[in-house]
C-alpha positions in Angstrom: 133.5 -78.6 65.4 131.1 -80.7 63.7 128.1 -79.0 62.4 125.1 -80.4 64.2 122.2 -82.2 61.8 119.3 -79.8 60.8 117.0 -82.1 62.9 118.8 -81.1 66.4 117.2 -77.8 65.4 114.6 -77.3 67.9 112.5 -75.1 65.3 113.3 -77.5 62.4 110.4 -77.6 59.9 111.9 -80.8 58.3 109.8 -83.9 58.1 110.1 -86.7 60.7 111.1 -88.7 57.5 113.4 -85.9 56.3 115.3 -85.8 59.7 115.7 -89.7 59.7 117.1 -89.5 56.1 119.6 -86.8 57.4 120.1 -89.0 60.5 120.9 -92.1 58.6 123.2 -90.4 56.2 125.3 -88.7 58.6 125.5 -92.0 61.0 125.7 -94.6 58.0 127.8 -96.7 60.3 125.1 -97.5 62.7 123.3 -101.0 62.3 120.4 -100.3 60.1 117.2 -101.5 61.3 116.1 -103.0 57.6 118.8 -105.4 57.8 117.2 -106.7 61.1 114.6 -109.0 62.3 111.2 -107.4 62.1 110.7 -107.5 65.7 114.0 -105.9 66.9 114.2 -103.8 63.4 111.3 -102.1 64.6 112.8 -101.1 68.3 115.9 -99.8 66.4 114.0 -97.7 64.0 111.6 -96.2 67.1 114.8 -95.7 68.9 116.4 -93.8 65.5 112.7 -91.6 64.9 113.4 -90.9 68.8 116.3 -89.1 68.1 114.8 -87.1 65.5 111.9 -86.0 67.2 113.7 -85.2 70.5 116.5 -83.5 68.1 119.2 -85.6 69.6 122.5 -86.2 68.0 124.2 -89.5 68.8 127.2 -88.1 70.8 127.1 -89.4 74.4 125.7 -86.5 75.9 122.4 -86.8 73.7 122.3 -90.7 73.9 121.9 -90.8 77.6 119.5 -87.6 77.5 117.2 -89.9 75.0 116.6 -92.5 77.5 114.8 -90.6 79.9 113.3 -88.4 77.7 111.3 -91.3 76.2 110.7 -92.8 79.6 109.5 -89.6 80.9 107.4 -88.4 77.5 106.8 -91.3 75.1 104.7 -94.4 75.2 107.9 -96.1 75.9 108.0 -95.7 79.5 110.6 -97.4 81.8 108.5 -100.2 82.5 108.1 -100.8 78.7 111.8 -100.2 78.2 112.7 -103.2 80.8 110.2 -105.4 78.6 112.2 -104.5 75.7 115.6 -105.0 77.3 114.9 -108.7 77.2 115.0 -108.1 73.1 118.4 -108.6 71.5 117.8 -104.9 69.4 118.6 -103.0 72.6 122.3 -104.9 73.0 122.8 -104.1 69.3 122.6 -100.2 69.9 125.1 -100.7 72.6 127.5 -102.9 70.5 127.1 -100.2 67.7 128.5 -97.7 70.3 131.6 -99.9 71.5 132.0 -100.8 67.8 132.3 -97.3 66.9 134.6 -96.4 69.9 135.6 -99.0 71.7 134.7 -100.0 75.6 137.2 -97.5 77.4 135.6 -94.6 75.4 131.9 -95.7 76.3 132.5 -96.0 80.0 134.9 -92.8 80.0 132.3 -90.4 78.1 129.3 -91.7 80.5 131.4 -90.4 83.7 132.6 -87.3 81.4 129.1 -86.0 80.5 127.2 -87.1 83.6 128.2 -83.9 85.8 126.9 -81.7 82.6 123.6 -83.6 82.3 122.3 -84.6 85.5 120.5 -80.9 86.0 119.2 -80.9 82.6 117.5 -84.1 83.4 116.5 -83.1 86.7 114.9 -79.9 84.8 113.4 -82.8 82.6 111.6 -84.5 85.3 109.9 -81.7 86.6 108.6 -80.3 83.4 107.7 -84.0 82.5 105.7 -85.1 85.7 102.2 -86.2 85.5 102.4 -86.1 81.7 99.3 -87.7 79.7 100.2 -86.6 76.2 102.7 -89.1 75.3 105.2 -89.4 72.1 104.4 -92.5 70.2 106.9 -94.9 70.0 106.6 -98.0 68.1 103.6 -96.6 66.0 104.9 -93.7 65.0 104.4 -93.9 61.1 101.6 -91.1 61.3 104.2 -88.9 62.4 106.7 -89.8 59.2 105.2 -86.6 57.1 104.5 -84.2 59.8 106.9 -81.2 60.7 108.9 -81.6 63.6 108.0 -78.4 65.0 104.7 -78.7 64.5 105.0 -82.5 66.5 107.3 -80.8 69.0 104.7 -78.1 69.9 101.7 -80.6 69.6 103.2 -83.3 72.1 104.7 -80.6 74.3 108.4 -81.5 73.9 109.6 -78.0 72.5 110.8 -77.0 75.6 112.7 -79.7 76.1 114.9 -79.3 73.6 118.1 -77.2 73.4 
């Protein structure tokens, strides 16, 4: 069994920057946002920062959990996501998954994890309805040198992380 990254510990005191460095070290096969044009490199980086802030690894369960978590608790609402969906950066994220594992694995994994994930998503949805305090998405720079635990407590997402 693979050891989970430190940033996935809900009580991690790493800074966002330290968690991001760990994320890139562990996931060196993913598209580096710095190699992309600025407009969608920023979206890729914001997505990666989301992994760190929400304590999500890159397995299929956490990948599928990250999107609704973002929609319901961050400035990247579903409406904003649909606007960003027109940007090729979103496709790069899916292409990375396919490049690493293949199309069959991608769809099989989604089908396999959904029964375990849906109850957690329902619980998260109930906990996040009518949320006012949102996690920054594209403007996350002010969080980089802050403790994950402090951010998670301040923004009310600590209880959404397992």
